[in-house]
KOLBA-729368 format. One record per residue: x, y, z of N, C-alpha, C in turn; residue number from 1. Coordinates in steps of 0.02 Angstrom, whole numbers, plus 32768, in hexadecimal, padded with zeros to 4 digits. Layout:
[node [X, Y, Z], [X, Y, Z], [X, Y, Z], NUM]
...
***
This chain:
[node [BF25, 736B, 78D0], [BEE8, 7386, 78F0], [BEF5, 738A, 793C], 1]
[node [BEE8, 73C3, 7958], [BEF2, 73CD, 799F], [BEB9, 73AC, 79C6], 2]
[node [BEC4, 73A7, 7A07], [BE90, 738A, 7A32], [BE50, 73B3, 7A2E], 3]
[node [BE57, 73F5, 7A2A], [BE1C, 7420, 7A29], [BDF4, 7418, 79E8], 4]
[node [BE18, 7405, 79B2], [BDF6, 73FF, 7971], [BDD4, 73BD, 7966], 5]
[node [BDE3, 738A, 7990], [BDC5, 7349, 7988], [BD7B, 734C, 7997], 6]
[node [BD51, 732B, 796D], [BD0A, 732C, 797A], [BCF9, 7305, 79BA], 7]
[node [BCC7, 731D, 79DD], [BCB2, 72FB, 7A1B], [BC90, 72B9, 7A0A], 8]
[node [BC9D, 7287, 7A32], [BC7D, 7246, 7A28], [BC33, 724D, 7A38], 9]
[node [BC07, 7234, 7A0C], [BBBF, 7239, 7A1A], [BBAD, 721B, 7A5E], 10]
[node [BB81, 723C, 7A82], [BB6E, 7226, 7AC5], [BB52, 71E0, 7AC4], 11]
[node [BB2A, 71D0, 7A91], [BB0D, 718C, 7A8D], [BB44, 7158, 7A87], 12]
[node [BB79, 7168, 7A63], [BBB1, 7139, 7A5C], [BBD5, 712F, 7A9E], 13]
[node [BBDC, 7165, 7AC4], [BBFB, 7160, 7B06], [BBD4, 7131, 7B33], 14]
[node [BB91, 7138, 7B32], [BB68, 710D, 7B5D], [BB6A, 70C4, 7B45], 15]
[node [BB6F, 70B9, 7B04], [BB75, 7075, 7AEA], [BBB5, 7055, 7B02], 16]
[node [BBEC, 707A, 7AFD], [BC2D, 7060, 7B14], [BC2A, 7051, 7B5E], 17]
[node [BC0B, 707D, 7B85], [BC04, 7072, 7BCE], [BBDD, 7032, 7BDB], 18]
[node [BBA6, 7028, 7BB4], [BB7F, 6FEB, 7BBD], [BBA6, 6FAD, 7BAD], 19]
[node [BBCE, 6FAF, 7B78], [BBF8, 6F76, 7B65], [BC2B, 6F67, 7B9C], 20]
[node [BC49, 6F9C, 7BB7], [BC7B, 6F93, 7BEC], [BC5B, 6F74, 7C2A], 21]
[node [BC1F, 6F8B, 7C3C], [BBFD, 6F70, 7C77], [BBEB, 6F27, 7C6C], 22]
[node [BBD5, 6F15, 7C2F], [BBC4, 6ECF, 7C21], [BC02, 6EA3, 7C28], 23]
[node [BC3B, 6EBC, 7C0E], [BC79, 6E96, 7C13], [BC8E, 6E8F, 7C5C], 24]
[node [BC87, 6EC6, 7C82], [BC98, 6EC3, 7CC9], [BC6C, 6E91, 7CED], 25]
[node [BC2D, 6E8F, 7CDD], [BBFF, 6E5F, 7CFB], [BC14, 6E17, 7CED], 26]
[node [BC2A, 6E0A, 7CAF], [BC43, 6DC7, 7C9D], [BC80, 6DB4, 7CC7], 27]
[node [BCAC, 6DE4, 7CD0], [BCEA, 6DD7, 7CF7], [BCD8, 6DC8, 7D3F], 28]
[node [BCAC, 6DF0, 7D5C], [BC99, 6DE7, 7DA2], [BC75, 6DA4, 7DAC], 29]
[node [BC48, 6D92, 7D7E], [BC25, 6D52, 7D82], [BC56, 6D18, 7D7E], 30]
[node [BC88, 6D1F, 7D53], [BCBB, 6CEA, 7D4D], [BCE2, 6CE3, 7D8E], 31]
[node [BCF4, 6D1D, 7DAD], [BD19, 6D1B, 7DEC], [BCEF, 6CFC, 7E24], 32]
[node [BCAE, 6D0C, 7E24], [BC82, 6CF0, 7E57], [BC7F, 6CA4, 7E51], 33]
[node [BC75, 6C8C, 7E14], [BC71, 6C43, 7E09], [BCB3, 6C21, 7E1D], 34]
[node [BCEB, 6C40, 7E0C], [BD2C, 6C23, 7E1D], [BD36, 6C1F, 7E68], 35]
[node [BD25, 6C56, 7E8B], [BD30, 6C57, 7ED4], [BCFE, 6C2B, 7EF9], 36]
[node [BCC1, 6C25, 7EE0], [BC91, 6BF7, 7EFE], [BCA8, 6BAF, 7EF8], 37]
[node [BCC7, 6B9F, 7EBF], [BCE2, 6B5B, 7EB6], [BD1C, 6B4F, 7EE7], 38]
[node [BD46, 6B81, 7EF1], [BD7C, 6B7A, 7F22], [BD60, 6B6F, 7F68], 39]
[node [BD2B, 6B95, 7F79], [BD0D, 6B8F, 7FBB], [BCF0, 6B49, 7FC5], 40]
[node [BCCF, 6B2F, 7F91], [BCB0, 6AED, 7F96], [BCE5, 6AB6, 7F9C], 41]
[node [BD1F, 6AC1, 7F7D], [BD55, 6A8F, 7F7F], [BD79, 6A8F, 7FC2], 42]
[node [BD71, 6AC6, 7FE8], [BD91, 6ACA, 802A], [BDCE, 6AF7, 8029], 43]
[node [BDCF, 6B2A, 8052], [BE07, 6B58, 8058], [BE17, 6B62, 80A2], 44]
[node [BE55, 6B78, 80AF], [BE67, 6B82, 80F5], [BE49, 6BC4, 810E], 45]
[node [BE4E, 6BCD, 814F], [BE2A, 6C05, 8170], [BE44, 6C49, 8159], 46]
[node [BE85, 6C4F, 814B], [BE9F, 6C90, 8136], [BE8B, 6CA0, 80EF], 47]
[node [BE87, 6C6D, 80C4], [BE6D, 6C78, 8081], [BE24, 6C8E, 8083], 48]
[node [BDFE, 6C73, 80B3], [BDB8, 6C87, 80BA], [BDB2, 6CD0, 80D0], 49]
[node [BDDD, 6CE4, 80FE], [BDDC, 6D2A, 8115], [BDEE, 6D58, 80DB], 50]
[node [BE20, 6D44, 80B2], [BE33, 6D6D, 8079], [BDFA, 6D73, 8047], 51]
[node [BDD9, 6D3B, 8037], [BDA2, 6D3C, 8007], [BD68, 6D67, 8021], 52]
[node [BD5B, 6D62, 8062], [BD25, 6D8B, 807E], [BD34, 6DD6, 8075], 53]
[node [BD73, 6DE9, 8083], [BD87, 6E2F, 807B], [BD84, 6E44, 8031], 54]
[node [BD99, 6E16, 8005], [BD9B, 6E23, 7FBD], [BD55, 6E33, 7FA3], 55]
[node [BD24, 6E09, 7FB5], [BCE1, 6E13, 7F9B], [BCBC, 6E4A, 7FBF], 56]
[node [BCCC, 6E55, 7FFF], [BCB0, 6E90, 8021], [BCC5, 6ED0, 7FFF], 57]
[node [BD05, 6ED2, 7FE8], [BD1D, 6F0D, 7FC4], [BCF7, 6F17, 7F83], 58]
[node [BCEA, 6EE0, 7F5E], [BCC3, 6EE4, 7F20], [BC7E, 6F01, 7F2D], 59]
[node [BC5E, 6EE8, 7F62], [BC1A, 6EFF, 7F72], [BC1B, 6F4A, 7F81], 60]
[node [BC4C, 6F60, 7FA7], [BC50, 6FA7, 7FB8], [BC5B, 6FD2, 7F7A], 61]
[node [BC85, 6FBA, 7F4C], [BC91, 6FE0, 7F0E], [BC50, 6FE7, 7EE6], 62]
[node [BC2B, 6FB0, 7EE1], [BBED, 6FB2, 7EBA], [BBB8, 6FDE, 7EDC], 63]
[node [BBB6, 6FDB, 7F1F], [BB86, 7007, 7F42], [BB98, 7050, 7F3A], 64]
[node [BBDA, 705E, 7F3C], [BBEF, 70A4, 7F31], [BBDD, 70BC, 7EEC], 65]
[node [BBE6, 7090, 7EBA], [BBD5, 70A2, 7E75], [BB8B, 70B0, 7E6F], 66]
[node [BB62, 7085, 7E8D], [BB1A, 708E, 7E8B], [BB05, 70CF, 7EAD], 67]
[node [BB24, 70DD, 7EE7], [BB13, 711A, 7F0C], [BB28, 7158, 7EE4], 68]
[node [BB63, 7154, 7EC4], [BB7B, 718D, 7E9D], [BB4B, 719D, 7E64], 69]
[node [BB33, 716A, 7E41], [BB05, 7175, 7E09], [BAC5, 7197, 7E21], 70]
[node [BAAD, 7182, 7E5C], [BA70, 71A1, 7E77], [BA7E, 71EA, 7E8A], 71]
[node [BAB9, 71F7, 7EA6], [BACA, 723C, 7EBA], [BAD1, 7269, 7E7E], 72]
[node [BAEA, 724D, 7E46], [BAF4, 7276, 7E0A], [BAB3, 728D, 7DEA], 73]
[node [BA7A, 7271, 7E01], [BA39, 7287, 7DE6], [BA21, 72C6, 7E08], 74]
[node [BA3E, 72D8, 7E42], [BA2A, 7314, 7E65], [BA4E, 7351, 7E48], 75]
[node [BA34, 738D, 7E56], [BA53, 73CA, 7E3C], [BA9B, 73D1, 7E56], 76]
[node [BAA3, 73C6, 7E98], [BAE7, 73CC, 7EB4], [BB15, 7397, 7E97], 77]
[node [BAFA, 735A, 7E8E], [BB22, 7325, 7E72], [BB37, 7333, 7E2B], 78]
[node [BB0B, 7351, 7E03], [BB1C, 7362, 7DBE], [BB55, 7395, 7DBC], 79]
[node [BB52, 73C7, 7DE9], [BB86, 73F9, 7DEB], [BBC9, 73DB, 7E00], 80]
[node [BBC7, 73AF, 7E33], [BC04, 738E, 7E49], [BC23, 7363, 7E12], 81]
[node [BBF8, 7341, 7DED], [BC10, 7316, 7DB7], [BC32, 733F, 7D80], 82]
[node [BC11, 7376, 7D6C], [BC2F, 73A2, 7D39], [BC72, 73BD, 7D51], 83]
[node [BC75, 73D0, 7D91], [BCB5, 73EA, 7DAC], [BCEA, 73B4, 7DAC], 84]
[node [BCD7, 7376, 7DBE], [BD08, 733F, 7DC0], [BD25, 7332, 7D7A], 85]
[node [BCF8, 732E, 7D48], [BD0E, 731A, 7D05], [BD2D, 7353, 7CDE], 86]
[node [BD0E, 738F, 7CE2], [BD24, 73C7, 7CB8], [BD42, 7401, 7CE0], 87]
[node [BD4F, 73F5, 7D21], [BD65, 742B, 7D4D], [BDA3, 744F, 7D34], 88]
[node [BDD6, 7429, 7D20], [BE15, 7449, 7D0B], [BE0A, 7470, 7CCA], 89]
[node [BDE3, 7454, 7C9B], [BDD6, 7476, 7C5C], [BDB0, 74B8, 7C68], 90]
[node [BD84, 74B7, 7C9B], [BD5C, 74F2, 7CAA], [BD7F, 7522, 7CDB], 91]
[node [BDBC, 750E, 7CF1], [BDDF, 7538, 7D20], [BDC6, 7531, 7D67], 92]
[node [BDA1, 74FA, 7D75], [BD86, 74ED, 7DB8], [BDAE, 74B4, 7DD7], 93]
[node [BDD1, 74C2, 7E0B], [BDF8, 748C, 7E2B], [BDDC, 7481, 7E70], 94]
[node [BDBD, 7447, 7E7A], [BD9E, 7438, 7EBB], [BDD3, 7425, 7EEE], 95]
[node [BDC8, 7434, 7F2D], [BDF8, 741F, 7F60], [BDFD, 73D3, 7F64], 96]
[node [BE39, 73BB, 7F73], [BE46, 7373, 7F74], [BE3F, 7355, 7FB9], 97]
[node [BE23, 737B, 7FE8], [BE1F, 7363, 802D], [BDF9, 7321, 8031], 98]
[node [BDBF, 731C, 800F], [BD97, 72DF, 8012], [BDBE, 72A3, 7FF7], 99]
[node [BDE1, 72AE, 7FBF], [BE09, 7278, 7FA1], [BE41, 7263, 7FD0], 100]
[node [BE60, 7294, 7FF1], [BE96, 7284, 8021], [BE7B, 725A, 805B], 101]
[node [BE42, 726E, 8075], [BE24, 7249, 80AD], [BE14, 7202, 8097], 102]
[node [BDF7, 71FB, 805B], [BDE5, 71B8, 8042], [BE24, 718D, 803A], 103]
[node [BE59, 71AB, 801F], [BE97, 7184, 8015], [BEB4, 716D, 8057], 104]
[node [BEB4, 7199, 8089], [BECE, 7186, 80CA], [BEA1, 7152, 80EC], 105]
[node [BE5F, 7159, 80E2], [BE31, 7128, 80FF], [BE3D, 70E2, 80E3], 106]
[node [BE48, 70DF, 80A0], [BE56, 709E, 8081], [BE97, 7081, 809C], 107]
[node [BEC9, 70AB, 80A5], [BF09, 7094, 80C0], [BF01, 7076, 8105], 108]
[node [BEDC, 7099, 8131], [BED3, 7081, 8175], [BEA8, 7042, 8178], 109]
[node [BE76, 703D, 814B], [BE4D, 7000, 8149], [BE78, 6FC4, 8137], 110]
[node [BEA4, 6FCC, 8106], [BED0, 6F95, 80F2], [BF01, 6F85, 812B], 111]
[node [BF19, 6FB8, 814D], [BF48, 6FAD, 8184], [BF26, 6F87, 81BD], 112]
[node [BEE8, 6F9A, 81CC], [BEC2, 6F79, 8201], [BEB7, 6F30, 81EF], 113]
[node [BEA5, 6F23, 81B0], [BE9A, 6EDE, 819A], [BEDA, 6EB5, 81A0], 114]
[node [BF13, 6ED4, 818E], [BF53, 6EB2, 8193], [BF63, 6EA2, 81DC], 115]
[node [BF58, 6ED3, 8208], [BF66, 6EC8, 824F], [BF38, 6E92, 826C], 116]
[node [BEFA, 6E90, 8255], [BECA, 6E5E, 826C], [BEE3, 6E18, 825D], 117]
[node [BEF8, 6E0D, 821E], [BF12, 6DCC, 820A], [BF52, 6DBC, 8230], 118]
[node [BF7D, 6DEE, 8238], [BFBD, 6DE3, 825A], [BFB1, 6DCD, 82A2], 119]
[node [BF82, 6DED, 82C5], [BF73, 6DDC, 830A], [BF5A, 6D94, 8310], 120]
[node [BF2F, 6D80, 82E1], [BF15, 6D3C, 82E3], [BF4C, 6D09, 82D5], 121]
[node [BF76, 6D17, 82A3], [BFAE, 6CEA, 8294], [BFDC, 6CE3, 82CF], 122]
[node [BFEA, 6D1B, 82F2], [C015, 6D19, 832C], [BFF7, 6CEE, 8364], 123]
[node [BFB6, 6CF7, 8370], [BF93, 6CD1, 83A4], [BF94, 6C86, 8394], 124]
[node [BF88, 6C75, 8355], [BF87, 6C2E, 8340], [BFCC, 6C10, 8346], 125]
[node [BFFF, 6C36, 8331], [C044, 6C1C, 8336], [C05A, 6C15, 837E], 126]
[node [C048, 6C45, 83A9], [C05C, 6C43, 83EF], [C042, 6C05, 8413], 127]
[node [C004, 6BF2, 8404], [BFE5, 6BB9, 8426], [BFE6, 6B79, 83FC], 128]
[node [C009, 6B7D, 83C2], [C011, 6B43, 8397], [BFCE, 6B23, 8386], 129]
[node [BF9F, 6B4C, 8370], [BF5C, 6B33, 835E], [BF5D, 6B1D, 8316], 130]
[node [BF5D, 6ADD, 830B], [BF61, 6AC2, 82C7], [BF1C, 6AAF, 82AA], 131]
[node [BEEA, 6AA7, 82D5], [BEA8, 6A93, 82BE], [BE86, 6ACC, 8298], 132]
[node [BE72, 6AC0, 8259], [BE50, 6AF5, 8233], [BE0F, 6B0E, 8254], 133]
[node [BDEA, 6AE1, 8274], [BDAB, 6AF7, 8293], [BDB9, 6B22, 82D0], 134]
[node [BDED, 6B13, 82F5], [BDFF, 6B3E, 832E], [BE18, 6B81, 8315], 135]
[node [BE3D, 6B82, 82DE], [BE53, 6BC1, 82C0], [BE17, 6BEA, 82AA], 136]
[node [BDE5, 6BC9, 828D], [BDAA, 6BEC, 8276], [BD84, 6C0A, 82B1], 137]
[node [BD82, 6BE6, 82E9], [BD60, 6C01, 8325], [BD84, 6C41, 833C], 138]
[node [BDC6, 6C40, 833C], [BDEC, 6C7B, 8351], [BDDE, 6CB6, 8322], 139]
[node [BDDE, 6CA8, 82E1], [BDD2, 6CDE, 82B0], [BD8D, 6CFE, 82BD], 140]
[node [BD5A, 6CD4, 82C8], [BD17, 6CEE, 82D4], [BD13, 6D14, 8316], 141]
[node [BD34, 6CFA, 834A], [BD35, 6D1B, 838B], [BD54, 6D61, 8385], 142]
[node [BD8C, 6D65, 8362], [BDAD, 6DA6, 835A], [BD85, 6DD4, 832D], 143]
[node [BD67, 6DB7, 82F8], [BD40, 6DE0, 82CA], [BD05, 6E01, 82EE], 144]
[node [BCE5, 6DDC, 831C], [BCAD, 6DF7, 8342], [BCC3, 6E22, 837D], 145]
[node [BD05, 6E24, 8389], [BD21, 6E4D, 83BF], [BD01, 6E3B, 8402], 146]
[node [BCF8, 6DFA, 840D], [BCD2, 6DE2, 8447], [BCF5, 6DF3, 8489], 147]
[node [BD37, 6DEF, 848B], [BD5B, 6DFC, 84C9], [BD4F, 6E43, 84E1], 148]
[node [BD56, 6E74, 84B5], [BD4D, 6EBA, 84C9], [BD04, 6ECB, 84D7], 149]
[node [BCD7, 6EB3, 84AB], [BC90, 6EC5, 84B1], [BC70, 6EA9, 84F0], 150]
[node [BC87, 6E6F, 8507], [BC65, 6E4E, 8540], [BC94, 6E44, 857B], 151]
[node [BCCF, 6E64, 8579], [BCFF, 6E60, 85B1], [BD10, 6E17, 85C1], 152]
[node [BD23, 6DF3, 858D], [BD35, 6DAC, 8593], [BD7E, 6DA2, 8580], 153]
[node [BD9B, 6D6D, 859B], [BDDE, 6D59, 8585], [BDDA, 6D13, 8566], 154]
[node [BDFB, 6D0B, 852E], [BDFD, 6CCA, 850B], [BE43, 6CAE, 8511], 155]
[node [BE49, 6C73, 8530], [BE8A, 6C52, 8538], [BE8C, 6C11, 8511], 156]
[node [BEB2, 6C0E, 84DB], [BEB6, 6BCF, 84B5], [BEE4, 6B9D, 84D8], 157]
[node [BED5, 6B5D, 84CE], [BF00, 6B26, 84E3], [BF14, 6B2D, 852E], 158]
[node [BEE1, 6B37, 8558], [BEF0, 6B40, 859F], [BEF1, 6AFD, 85C3], 159]
[node [BF23, 6AF5, 85EE], [BF2A, 6AB8, 8616], [BEFE, 6ABD, 8655], 160]
[node [BED4, 6A8B, 865F], [BEA7, 6A8A, 8699], [BEB7, 6A4D, 86C4], 161]
[node [BEC5, 6A5A, 8705], [BED4, 6A25, 8735], [BE93, 6A0D, 8753], 162]
[node [BE86, 69CC, 8750], [BE49, 69AF, 876E], [BE5E, 6972, 8797], 163]
[node [BE2D, 6957, 87BD], [BE3C, 691C, 87E5], [BE48, 68DE, 87B9], 164]
[node [BE32, 68E3, 8779], [BE3C, 68AB, 874A], [BE7B, 68B4, 8720], 165]
[node [BE9F, 68EB, 872B], [BEDC, 68F7, 8705], [BEDD, 693C, 86E6], 166]
[node [BF12, 6949, 86BF], [BF1A, 6989, 869E], [BEFF, 6984, 8656], 167]
[node [BED6, 69B5, 8644], [BEB9, 69B5, 8601], [BEC7, 69F8, 85DE], 168]
[node [BED9, 69F5, 859F], [BEE0, 6A31, 8578], [BE9D, 6A40, 8556], 169]
[node [BE7F, 6A79, 8569], [BE3E, 6A8C, 854E], [BE4A, 6ABA, 8512], 170]
[node [BE23, 6AB0, 84DE], [BE2D, 6AD7, 84A0], [BE2B, 6B22, 84AE], 171]
[node [BDF7, 6B39, 84D1], [BDF2, 6B80, 84E4], [BDD0, 6B85, 8528], 172]
[node [BDE6, 6BB7, 854E], [BDC3, 6BC9, 858C], [BDB1, 6C14, 8587], 173]
[node [BD72, 6C23, 8595], [BD5A, 6C68, 8594], [BD48, 6C7C, 85DB], 174]
[node [BD63, 6CB5, 85F1], [BD56, 6CCD, 8634], [BD36, 6D12, 8633], 175]
[node [BD07, 6D1B, 8661], [BCE8, 6D5C, 866C], [BCF8, 6D71, 86B3], 176]
[node [BCF2, 6DB2, 86C3], [BD06, 6DCA, 8706], [BCDE, 6DAC, 873F], 177]
[node [BC9E, 6D9B, 8735], [BC74, 6D88, 876E], [BC4B, 6D48, 8763], 178]
[node [BC61, 6D1D, 8734], [BC3C, 6CDF, 8729], [BC6E, 6CA5, 8721], 179]
[node [BC52, 6C68, 8722], [BC7E, 6C2D, 871C], [BC9F, 6C2D, 86D7], 180]
[node [BCDC, 6C13, 86D3], [BCFD, 6C0E, 8691], [BCDA, 6BDA, 8666], 181]
[node [BCE0, 6BE3, 8625], [BCC2, 6BB6, 85F4], [BCF9, 6B91, 85CF], 182]
[node [BCF7, 6B4F, 85D3], [BD26, 6B26, 85AD], [BD06, 6B13, 856A], 183]
[node [BD2B, 6B1B, 8534], [BD12, 6B0D, 84F1], [BD3A, 6AD4, 84D3], 184]
[node [BD18, 6AA0, 84BF], [BD37, 6A67, 849E], [BD1E, 6A64, 8457], 185]
[node [BD4B, 6A5F, 8427], [BD39, 6A5B, 83E0], [BD52, 6A19, 83C4], 186]
[node [BD24, 69EF, 83AE], [BD36, 69AE, 8393], [BD49, 69B3, 834A], 187]
[node [BD7F, 6991, 8338], [BD91, 698E, 82F1], [BD62, 6961, 82CA], 188]
[node [BD3F, 6934, 82EE], [BD10, 6906, 82CD], [BCCB, 690F, 82EB], 189]
[node [BC98, 6901, 82C4], [BC55, 6905, 82DE], [BC47, 68CB, 830D], 190]
[node [BC14, 68D3, 8336], [BC05, 68A2, 836B], [BBFC, 685B, 834E], 191]
[node [BBD9, 6854, 8316], [BBCA, 6812, 82FC], [BC08, 67EF, 82E1], 192]
[node [BC40, 6814, 82D9], [BC7D, 67F6, 82BF], [BCA9, 67DA, 82F7], 193]
[node [BC97, 67E5, 8336], [BCC0, 67CF, 836E], [BCB0, 6787, 8382], 194]
[node [BCE3, 6767, 839D], [BCD9, 6725, 83B9], [BCB9, 672A, 83FE], 195]
[node [BC9F, 66F3, 8418], [BC82, 66F4, 845B], [BCB6, 6707, 848F], 196]
[node [BCF4, 66EF, 8485], [BD29, 6700, 84B4], [BD39, 674B, 84B4], 197]
[node [BD39, 6769, 8479], [BD46, 67B1, 8474], [BD0E, 67DA, 8496], 198]
[node [BCD0, 67C4, 848C], [BC98, 67E7, 84AB], [BC9C, 67E1, 84F6], 199]
[node [BCAC, 67A6, 8510], [BCB1, 679B, 8558], [BCE9, 67C6, 8575], 200]
[node [BD21, 67C9, 8551], [BD5A, 67F1, 8569], [BD47, 683B, 856B], 201]
[node [BD24, 6853, 8538], [BD0D, 6899, 8536], [BCE0, 68A8, 8572], 202]
[node [BCB4, 6879, 8583], [BC85, 6884, 85BA], [BCAA, 6889, 85FC], 203]
[node [BCDB, 685D, 8606], [BD03, 685F, 8644], [BD28, 68A2, 8649], 204]
[node [BD45, 68B6, 8612], [BD69, 68F5, 860F], [BD3B, 6930, 861F], 205]
[node [BCFF, 6930, 8601], [BCCF, 6966, 860C], [BCBA, 696A, 8655], 206]
[node [BCAC, 6930, 8674], [BC97, 692F, 86BA], [BCCD, 694B, 86E7], 207]
[node [BD0C, 693A, 86D9], [BD43, 6952, 8702], [BD4C, 699E, 86FC], 208]
[node [BD44, 69B8, 86BF], [BD4B, 6A00, 86B4], [BD12, 6A26, 86D5], 209]
[node [BCD5, 6A0C, 86CF], [BC9B, 6A2D, 86EE], [BCA1, 6A2D, 873A], 210]
[node [BCB8, 69F5, 8757], [BCC1, 69F1, 87A0], [BCF5, 6A23, 87B8], 211]
[node [BD21, 6A36, 878B], [BD55, 6A67, 879D], [BD39, 6AAF, 879E], 212]
[node [BCFA, 6AB8, 878B], [BCDB, 6AFA, 878E], [BCD1, 6B1C, 874B], 213]
[node [BCDA, 6AF7, 8715], [BCD0, 6B14, 86D3], [BC8B, 6B03, 86B8], 214]
[node [BC6D, 6B32, 8692], [BC38, 6B1F, 8665], [BC59, 6B04, 8626], 215]
[node [BC35, 6ADB, 8601], [BC55, 6ABB, 85C8], [BC28, 6ABC, 858A], 216]
[node [BC45, 6ACE, 8553], [BC23, 6ACA, 8512], [BC4E, 6AA1, 84E2], 217]
[node [BC2E, 6A72, 84BF], [BC52, 6A4A, 848E], [BC32, 6A54, 8449], 218]
[node [BC5C, 6A62, 8417], [BC45, 6A6A, 83D3], [BC66, 6A36, 83A6], 219]
[node [BC41, 6A20, 8374], [BC60, 69F6, 8341], [BC82, 6A23, 830D], 220]
[node [BCAF, 6A06, 82E8], [BCD1, 6A2C, 82B3], [BCA1, 6A48, 8280], 221]
[node [BC6E, 6A21, 826E], [BC3E, 6A38, 823C], [BC14, 6A72, 8256], 222]
[node [BC06, 6A74, 8297], [BBE1, 6AAD, 82B4], [BC09, 6AED, 82AC], 223]
[node [BC4A, 6AEA, 82B9], [BC75, 6B25, 82B3], [BC79, 6B3C, 826B], 224]
[node [BC86, 6B0E, 823D], [BC8E, 6B22, 81F7], [BC4D, 6B3A, 81D8], 225]
[node [BC15, 6B1D, 81EE], [BBD4, 6B2F, 81D2], [BBBE, 6B74, 81E9], 226]
[node [BBC8, 6B84, 8229], [BBB1, 6BC4, 8243], [BBDB, 6BD8, 827F], 227]
[node [BC18, 6BF1, 8273], [BC44, 6C03, 82AB], [BC27, 6C3C, 82D6], 228]
[node [BC02, 6C68, 82B8], [BBE5, 6CA0, 82DE], [BBB4, 6C86, 8313], 229]
[node [BB8B, 6C55, 8300], [BB5A, 6C39, 832F], [BB7E, 6C17, 836A], 230]
[node [BBB6, 6BF7, 835B], [BBDC, 6BD5, 8391], [BBFA, 6C08, 83C1], 231]
[node [BC16, 6C3D, 83A6], [BC31, 6C73, 83D1], [BBF9, 6C92, 83FA], 232]
[node [BBBF, 6C9B, 83DC], [BB86, 6CB8, 8400], [BB71, 6C8B, 843A], 233]
[node [BB72, 6C49, 8431], [BB61, 6C1A, 8467], [BB93, 6C21, 84A1], 234]
[node [BBD3, 6C28, 848F], [BC07, 6C2F, 84C3], [BBFD, 6C6F, 84EA], 235]
[node [BBF3, 6CA6, 84C6], [BBEA, 6CE7, 84E8], [BBAD, 6CE5, 8515], 236]
[node [BB76, 6CC9, 84FE], [BB39, 6CC6, 8526], [BB44, 6C9F, 8567], 237]
[node [BB68, 6C66, 8562], [BB75, 6C3F, 859E], [BBA5, 6C64, 85CD], 238]
[node [BBD4, 6C8A, 85B0], [BC07, 6CAC, 85D8], [BBEB, 6CE9, 85FC], 239]
[node [BBBC, 6D0E, 85DD], [BBA4, 6D4C, 85FC], [BB5C, 6D45, 8617], 240]
[node [BB3C, 6D0D, 8606], [BAF8, 6D03, 861F], [BAC3, 6D2A, 85FA], 241]
[node [BAD2, 6D40, 85BD], [BAA2, 6D66, 8594], [BAB4, 6D5C, 854B], 242]
[node [BA82, 6D62, 851F], [BA90, 6D58, 84D7], [BAC2, 6D8B, 84BC], 243]
[node [BAEA, 6D76, 848C], [BB19, 6DA3, 846B], [BAF2, 6DD3, 843F], 244]
[node [BB03, 6E13, 8443], [BAE0, 6E46, 841B], [BB03, 6E50, 83D9], 245]
***
């Protein structure tokens, strides 16, 4: 029996198969969500978090595109486009591939940009030997928000500051063209976990840095991991004298 002689599959059966496939896909996605949420709760490094964020953002975009396509297919123009897509060759209608070419190139450049983004962060972390995960997370959030370009700021990790009390390595220094520099200190431990001696030493260090002409912001590790965007926003606001937009 030739392809032309085969009976067409009933439309109702096609929709049933589609429904079964969608249910199975939903089960797979729910399983992946549960697995990745468990990984997140158990603790992952900053690069794994960036990868997971990109992974699930891609899923969301795919689902939104599917939803938008179904809505478009209900319109007259959408119905015609759909028939041309599915049956175009059989009907002798060959649509131009320009849109598909643009989409393919756009996907390529998006992946390239994401790769370059990660590469730049890895290079910055390696250059300054930043081993603290919370400091790495701060850098990732700073770069993700494009704070340096948007607000004309420079971020200098592990900067040495000379004071009358000695030389101190500050976790980050942020400079703007016309305001005082901001020194950022990120604690690996929360305040209540420190000894009295550690707290006193931190205070002496802070006073010396401030007397040198710096504004100073100190964050605990849990503040950074809980809401890195809010921490970056606090730094930007102090550096430029206005809330981050």
